[in-house]
PAZAPA-4460 file (N, C-alpha, C; in steps of 0.05 Angstrom, whole numbers, plus 32768, in hexadecimal, padded with zeros to 4 digits):
% residues 191
    n_x    n_y    n_z   ca_x   ca_y   ca_z    c_x    c_y    c_z   seq   type   mol
   8014   7FEC   8004   8006   8007   8002   800C   801A   8003     1      X     A
   7FFF   802D   7FED   801C   8049   7FF1   8000   805A   8003     2      X     A
   8029   8065   801C   8015   8071   8031   8020   8090   801F     3      X     A
   8007   80A1   8033   8000   80AE   802E   801A   80C1   802A     4      X     A
   803C   80C1   803B   8043   80D1   803A   805C   80C8   8017     5      X     A
   805D   80AF   8010   8065   80B3   7FF4   804C   80C3   7FE1     6      X     A
   8039   80BC   7FE7   802F   80D1   7FD4   8033   80EF   7FCE     7      X     A
   8036   80FC   7FE5   8032   8112   7FE2   805D   8117   7FE5     8      X     A
   806A   8105   7FD9   8085   8106   7FD9   8087   8104   7FB9     9      X     A
   8076   80E8   7FAC   8076   80F7   7F89   8066   810A   7F78    10      X     A
   8054   8115   7F90   8047   8132   7F84   805B   813F   7F8A    11      X     A
   806D   814B   7F9E   808D   815A   7FA7   8098   8162   7F81    12      X     A
   809B   8145   7F83   80B6   8140   7F6F   80AB   8146   7F4B    13      X     A
   8088   813E   7F50   807D   8146   7F29   8085   8165   7F2C    14      X     A
   807B   817C   7F45   807A   8192   7F3F   8098   81A3   7F3C    15      X     A
   80A7   8194   7F4B   80BE   8196   7F45   80D2   8193   7F23    16      X     A
   80CC   8181   7F29   80DC   817A   7F00   80BE   818F   7EEE    17      X     A
   80A3   8189   7EFE   8096   81A5   7EE2   80A3   81BA   7ED7    18      X     A
   80A1   81C2   7F01   80B2   81E4   7F02   80D2   81DF   7EE6    19      X     A
   80EF   81CE   7EF5   80FD   81CA   7EE8   80F1   81C4   7EBC    20      X     A
   80DF   81BA   7EB6   80D6   81C2   7EA8   80C9   81D3   7E99    21      X     A
   80BE   81E1   7EA5   80C3   8203   7E9C   80CC   8217   7E9F    22      X     A
   80DF   8214   7EA8   80FC   821E   7EAC   810C   8221   7E97    23      X     A
   8114   820B   7E8D   811D   8205   7E74   810B   8204   7E58    24      X     A
   80F3   8208   7E62   80E4   820B   7E42   80ED   822B   7E32    25      X     A
   80E8   8232   7E4D   80F1   825C   7E5B   80FB   8260   7E57    26      X     A
   8110   824E   7E52   8131   8251   7E54   813A   8255   7E33    27      X     A
   812D   823B   7E29   8132   822B   7E09   812D   8249   7E02    28      X     A
   8107   8255   7E00   80FA   8268   7DF7   8109   827F   7DEA    29      X     A
   811D   827D   7E16   812A   82A1   7E0D   8148   82A1   7DFF    30      X     A
   8150   827C   7DFD   8162   8281   7DE8   8161   8285   7DCA    31      X     A
   814D   8279   7DC4   8142   8279   7DA5   8134   8298   7D9C    32      X     A
   812A   829F   7DAE   8127   82B3   7DB0   813E   82D4   7DA5    33      X     A
   814C   82D3   7DB9   8168   82E7   7DBB   8177   82DF   7DA7    34      X     A
   8175   82BF   7D9E   818E   82BF   7D86   8185   82C0   7D74    35      X     A
   815F   82CF   7D70   815C   82DB   7D52   8168   82FD   7D53    36      X     A
   814E   830F   7D72   8150   8328   7D81   816D   8335   7D79    37      X     A
   8176   832C   7D7F   819E   832F   7D7F   81AA   833F   7D68    38      X     A
   81AE   8332   7D61   81B6   8335   7D3A   81A3   8343   7D2C    39      X     A
   8184   833A   7D37   8177   835B   7D2C   817A   8371   7D2E    40      X     A
   817B   8374   7D48   817B   838E   7D56   818E   8393   7D54    41      X     A
   81B3   8386   7D53   81D0   8391   7D4C   81CF   8394   7D21    42      X     A
   81BF   838E   7D1B   81BE   8397   7CFF   81A4   83B9   7CFE    43      X     A
   8194   83BA   7D09   8192   83C2   7CFC   819D   83DE   7D09    44      X     A
   81AF   83DE   7D28   81C7   83EC   7D36   81D7   83FD   7D1B    45      X     A
   81E1   83DE   7D1D   81F7   83EE   7CFD   81E7   83F2   7CE5    46      X     A
   81DF   83F4   7CDD   81BF   8402   7CBD   81C8   841E   7CCF    47      X     A
   81C2   842C   7CE0   81BD   8441   7CEF   81D8   8447   7CF3    48      X     A
   81D2   8444   7CFD   8200   8443   7D00   8211   8452   7CEA    49      X     A
   820F   843B   7CDF   821C   8442   7CBC   8222   8453   7CB0    50      X     A
   820D   8459   7CB4   8201   8477   7CA0   8211   8498   7CC1    51      X     A
   8213   8492   7CCD   8210   84A9   7CE4   8232   84C0   7CCD    52      X     A
   8233   84D9   7CD0   8247   84DD   7CBD   8241   84E1   7CA3    53      X     A
   8234   84DB   7C98   821F   84E4   7C7A   8216   84EB   7C74    54      X     A
   8203   84F0   7C95   81F0   8503   7C8D   81F2   851C   7C72    55      X     A
   8208   8536   7C6D   8204   8543   7C5A   821E   853F   7C4B    56      X     A
   8222   852A   7C45   823F   852B   7C34   8237   8531   7C1C    57      X     A
   821C   8521   7C08   8229   8520   7BEF   8212   853A   7BF8    58      X     A
   820C   8556   7BE7   81FE   856E   7BE7   81FC   8573   7BB8    59      X     A
   81F0   857D   7BB0   81E8   8597   7BAA   81F0   85A7   7B9F    60      X     A
   820A   85B8   7B8B   8211   85CF   7B94   820A   85E0   7B85    61      X     A
   820B   85FF   7B90   81F0   8608   7B90   8203   861E   7B84    62      X     A
   8220   8620   7B83   822E   8635   7B76   822D   863E   7B5D    63      X     A
   822C   8619   7B45   8239   8622   7B36   8221   8630   7B28    64      X     A
   8216   862D   7B11   81FD   8638   7AFA   81F7   860F   7AF2    65      X     A
   81F8   85FE   7AFE   81E3   85E6   7AF5   81D9   85E4   7B10    66      X     A
   81C4   85CC   7B0B   81B8   85C0   7B1A   819E   85CB   7B0F    67      X     A
   819D   85C9   7AF9   818B   85C9   7AE9   8182   85B8   7AC2    68      X     A
   8173   85C8   7ABF   816C   85B3   7AA0   8167   85C5   7A95    69      X     A
   8169   85AE   7A72   8162   85C3   7A5B   8151   85AA   7A4B    70      X     A
   814A   85B0   7A33   813E   85A7   7A26   8148   85A4   7A05    71      X     A
   8151   8593   7A00   8158   8591   79E9   814C   8576   79D5    72      X     A
   814A   8578   79B5   8141   8565   79AD   8136   8554   79B3    73      X     A
   8117   8560   79CC   80FF   8549   79DB   810F   8538   79F1    74      X     A
   8131   853F   79EE   813A   852E   7A0B   8137   854F   7A2A    75      X     A
   813A   8540   7A3C   8143   8552   7A5A   815D   8542   7A56    76      X     A
   8169   8567   7A56   8186   8559   7A59   8192   856B   7A86    77      X     A
   8199   8567   7A93   8199   8569   7AB7   81B2   856F   7AB7    78      X     A
   81C4   857B   7ABF   81D7   8586   7ABE   81CD   857B   7AE6    79      X     A
   81E7   856C   7AF8   81E9   857B   7B1A   8201   857C   7B1A    80      X     A
   8202   8596   7B2A   821B   858E   7B3C   821D   8592   7B65    81      X     A
   8231   8575   7B65   8222   8564   7B7A   8244   856C   7B8E    82      X     A
   823F   856E   7B9B   825E   8578   7BB0   825D   8561   7BD2    83      X     A
   827A   8554   7BD2   8283   8549   7BE6   8289   8551   7BF8    84      X     A
   827E   8560   7C02   8286   856B   7C27   82A2   8555   7C39    85      X     A
   82A8   856A   7C48   82C0   855C   7C53   82B3   853E   7C66    86      X     A
   82C9   8536   7C68   82C1   8516   7C7B   82DB   850C   7C8B    87      X     A
   82E1   8501   7CA1   82FD   84F1   7CA4   82FA   84E5   7C93    88      X     A
   8314   84E5   7C94   8327   84D6   7C81   8316   84AC   7C84    89      X     A
   8318   84AE   7CA3   8306   8480   7C98   82E9   848C   7C96    90      X     A
   82D5   8496   7C9A   82C5   849A   7C89   82C5   84A4   7C62    91      X     A
   82D2   84B2   7C5F   82D9   84B7   7C46   82D9   8498   7C36    92      X     A
   82F3   8486   7C3A   82F6   846E   7C33   82D5   8459   7C36    93      X     A
   82BD   8456   7C3C   82B0   8449   7C3C   829C   845B   7C35    94      X     A
   8298   846F   7C16   828F   8487   7C0C   8296   8466   7BF1    95      X     A
   8281   8453   7BE0   827E   844B   7BCF   8279   8456   7BB2    96      X     A
   8269   8460   7BBE   8252   8471   7BA6   823C   8483   7BAA    97      X     A
   8235   8492   7B9C   8224   84B0   7B95   8207   84A6   7B8D    98      X     A
   81F3   84A6   7B98   81D9   849A   7B85   81CE   84B2   7B89    99      X     A
   81BF   84B0   7B62   81B5   84CA   7B5C   8195   84C1   7B54   100      X     A
   818D   84CD   7B5E   8168   84C4   7B62   8157   84D9   7B4F   101      X     A
   8158   84CC   7B38   813F   84DB   7B2C   811E   84D9   7B32   102      X     A
   810E   84EB   7B40   80F8   84E5   7B3A   80DE   84F3   7B32   103      X     A
   80BD   84ED   7B1F   80B8   84FF   7B0D   80AE   84EE   7B05   104      X     A
   809B   8503   7AEA   8092   84FB   7ADC   808B   84D5   7AD3   105      X     A
   8077   84CC   7ADD   8074   84AD   7AE4   809B   849A   7AED   106      X     A
   809F   84A3   7AF8   80BB   849A   7AEB   80CB   84A2   7B0F   107      X     A
   80DE   8490   7B08   80F2   848E   7B23   810A   8489   7B17   108      X     A
   811F   8492   7B14   8134   8487   7B07   8154   8489   7B1D   109      X     A
   8160   8475   7B24   8178   847C   7B30   8198   8474   7B29   110      X     A
   81A1   847D   7B2F   81C2   8479   7B1A   81D5   847E   7B3F   111      X     A
   81E5   8464   7B39   8207   8466   7B54   821B   8479   7B3B   112      X     A
   821B   847E   7B49   823A   848E   7B37   8250   847C   7B55   113      X     A
   825A   846A   7B3F   8279   8466   7B52   828D   8471   7B32   114      X     A
   82B1   8474   7B4A   82BA   8475   7B3A   82C0   8462   7B25   115      X     A
   82C4   846A   7B11   82D8   845B   7AFF   82B6   844F   7AEC   116      X     A
   82A0   8456   7AF4   828D   844F   7ADF   8291   8456   7AC3   117      X     A
   828D   844D   7AAE   8286   8453   7A94   8278   846F   7A98   118      X     A
   8274   8487   7A85   8262   8495   7A84   8257   848E   7A62   119      X     A
   8244   849A   7A69   8236   8495   7A50   8227   84B1   7A42   120      X     A
   821D   84AC   7A30   821D   84C5   7A21   81FD   84CA   7A16   121      X     A
   81F2   84B7   7A16   81D7   84B0   7A01   81C4   84B0   7A13   122      X     A
   81A4   84AD   7A11   818E   84B7   7A1B   818F   84AA   7A3A   123      X     A
   8186   84AA   7A57   8188   849C   7A61   81A4   848F   7A74   124      X     A
   81BB   849B   7A6A   81CE   8499   7A7C   81DE   84B3   7A82   125      X     A
   81F7   84B2   7A92   81FF   84C0   7AA9   821A   84CC   7A97   126      X     A
   8222   84DF   7AA2   8242   84E5   7A9E   8245   84F1   7AA2   127      X     A
   8263   8502   7AA7   826C   8519   7ABA   8268   8530   7AA2   128      X     A
   8264   854F   7AA7   8256   8562   7A96   8272   8564   7A7F   129      X     A
   8293   855E   7A7A   8298   855E   7A5B   8293   854B   7A60   130      X     A
   8292   853E   7A4A   8282   852C   7A30   82A9   8524   7A33   131      X     A
   82C3   852B   7A2F   82D8   8524   7A2A   82E0   850A   7A41   132      X     A
   82D9   850C   7A55   82D4   8501   7A71   82C3   84DF   7A6E   133      X     A
   82CE   84CD   7A6E   82BC   84AB   7A61   82BF   84A3   7A7A   134      X     A
   82CB   84A9   7A91   82BE   849F   7AB3   82B4   84AA   7AC3   135      X     A
   82A3   84A4   7AD5   8293   84AB   7AE5   82A8   84B5   7AF8   136      X     A
   82A3   84CE   7B0F   82B0   84D6   7B20   82A3   84DB   7B37   137      X     A
   82AE   84D2   7B53   8299   84E0   7B66   82A7   84F4   7B73   138      X     A
   8297   850C   7B7B   82A3   8520   7B7D   82BB   8519   7B98   139      X     A
   82D3   852B   7B97   82E3   8527   7BB3   82E3   853B   7BC6   140      X     A
   82E6   8526   7BE5   82E7   8540   7BF6   82EC   8563   7BF5   141      X     A
   82D7   856B   7BF6   82DE   8585   7BFC   82D7   8590   7BDC   142      X     A
   82C6   8571   7BC4   82CD   8587   7BA9   82AB   8589   7BA0   143      X     A
   82AD   8586   7B83   8295   858A   7B71   8295   857A   7B58   144      X     A
   8287   856B   7B5A   8281   8560   7B3C   8268   8564   7B25   145      X     A
   8269   8570   7B11   8246   856E   7AFF   8242   8559   7AF3   146      X     A
   8231   8554   7AEF   8222   853A   7AE5   8208   853D   7AD0   147      X     A
   820E   853B   7AB6   81FA   8539   7AA6   81E5   851B   7AA4   148      X     A
   81D4   8520   7AA0   81C1   850E   7A9F   81AE   8517   7A86   149      X     A
   81B0   8506   7A6D   819B   8509   7A61   8188   84F6   7A5F   150      X     A
   8163   8501   7A54   814A   84F5   7A66   8132   84FC   7A53   151      X     A
   812E   84EC   7A4A   8109   84EC   7A43   80FE   84FB   7A52   152      X     A
   80FD   84FB   7A61   80E6   84FE   7A78   80F1   8514   7A8A   153      X     A
   80DD   8525   7A8C   80D8   853E   7AAB   80D7   8537   7AC1   154      X     A
   80E8   8536   7AD2   80EB   8525   7AE6   80EB   8542   7B03   155      X     A
   80E1   853B   7B11   80D1   855B   7B24   80E6   8557   7B41   156      X     A
   80F7   8540   7B3F   810C   854B   7B64   811C   8535   7B53   157      X     A
   813C   853D   7B5D   814B   8530   7B5B   8152   8523   7B84   158      X     A
   815E   850D   7B88   816B   8508   7B9B   8183   8502   7BA1   159      X     A
   819A   8502   7BB2   81B8   84F2   7BB2   81B7   84EA   7BC8   160      X     A
   81C6   84D0   7BCA   81C3   84BE   7BEA   81DF   84B2   7BDA   161      X     A
   81E8   84B3   7C03   8215   84AB   7BF4   820D   8486   7BF2   162      X     A
   8224   8478   7BEE   8219   845E   7BEC   8237   8456   7BFC   163      X     A
   822C   8441   7C0F   824C   8436   7C1D   825B   8420   7C0F   164      X     A
   826E   840B   7C16   8285   8400   7C02   827F   83EF   7C05   165      X     A
   825E   83E1   7C1B   8251   83C7   7C21   8237   83C2   7C0F   166      X     A
   8236   83D8   7BFE   8221   83DE   7BEC   8206   83F2   7C05   167      X     A
   820D   83F7   7C17   81F4   8408   7C1A   81F4   841E   7C22   168      X     A
   81DA   842E   7C16   81CD   8439   7C15   81B9   8448   7C26   169      X     A
   81CE   8468   7C2C   81CA   8471   7C4E   81AC   8489   7C42   170      X     A
   81AA   8499   7C55   818C   84AC   7C52   819A   84C2   7C35   171      X     A
   8181   84D3   7C32   8183   84DA   7C15   8197   84F8   7C26   172      X     A
   81A3   850A   7C18   81B8   851A   7C27   81B3   8530   7C20   173      X     A
   81A7   8536   7C0B   8199   8546   7BF8   8183   8548   7BE4   174      X     A
   8162   855A   7BDA   8166   8559   7BCB   8162   856C   7BC2   175      X     A
   814C   856F   7BA5   8149   858B   7B98   813C   857D   7B80   176      X     A
   8125   859B   7B85   8119   85A7   7B74   8120   85A8   7B56   177      X     A
   811F   858E   7B3C   8129   8599   7B25   8116   85AD   7B17   178      X     A
   80F2   859B   7B0F   80E5   85AA   7B09   80F1   85C8   7AFD   179      X     A
   80EA   85D0   7AE1   80D6   85EE   7AE3   80FA   85F9   7AEB   180      X     A
   810C   85EC   7AF8   8124   8605   7AF7   8145   8601   7AE7   181      X     A
   8134   8609   7ACE   8144   860B   7AA9   8155   8616   7AAE   182      X     A
   8177   8605   7AA3   8190   8609   7AA7   8198   8633   7A91   183      X     A
   81A1   863D   7A9A   819E   8660   7A94   81AF   865F   7A70   184      X     A
   81A7   8670   7A71   81B4   866C   7A4F   81C8   866D   7A4C   185      X     A
   81E2   866A   7A38   8203   8665   7A34   8205   864A   7A48   186      X     A
   81FD   863D   7A55   81F4   8623   7A6C   81FB   860C   7A60   187      X     A
   8218   8600   7A4E   8220   85F1   7A40   8217   85D5   7A4A   188      X     A
   820E   85B3   7A3D   820D   85B0   7A5B   821F   8596   7A3A   189      X     A
   8225   85A8   7A2C   8234   8589   7A0D   8220   857F   7A08   190      X     A
   8207   8583   79FD   81FC   8564   79F4   8200   8561   79E0   191      X     A
***
């Protein structure tokens, strides 16, 4: 016959086993959640912080007579003068490209300007202001470069973004409303 004392001891062991199992399940769930959440948070923090310092790196340069467009032969020829701000050398080494985004006219067209990229002279291609230059180059730290884009579309807005070596596009650093800003007479875009 089972004594009352043995019955209570078994129930005590069962509740201890149940408690240990619940603790193990909780710990296992916490480990699984942390295995997912911690890397996710680290990636988000890295994405947010790696673009710090580039907020105003590329800007439209207003001192030249460019940042305008002409209409020739039914095409819109856009000129953009873009300057590169001064940043510490270690930040400068992380810049890989300049993204130029044309918006409006029912289209959204983007280009990445990288040092050494072949320049084009046809409709839909980006080139330097000087046609003799056959490759695109980024503005150097503290310098200005002027780009020309020939399109069949009249765009409303142009935005610029820095692109880092890991191909991450940082937040927009400048934008310009281009629609209706015609180049002054005498501004040659070497069509």
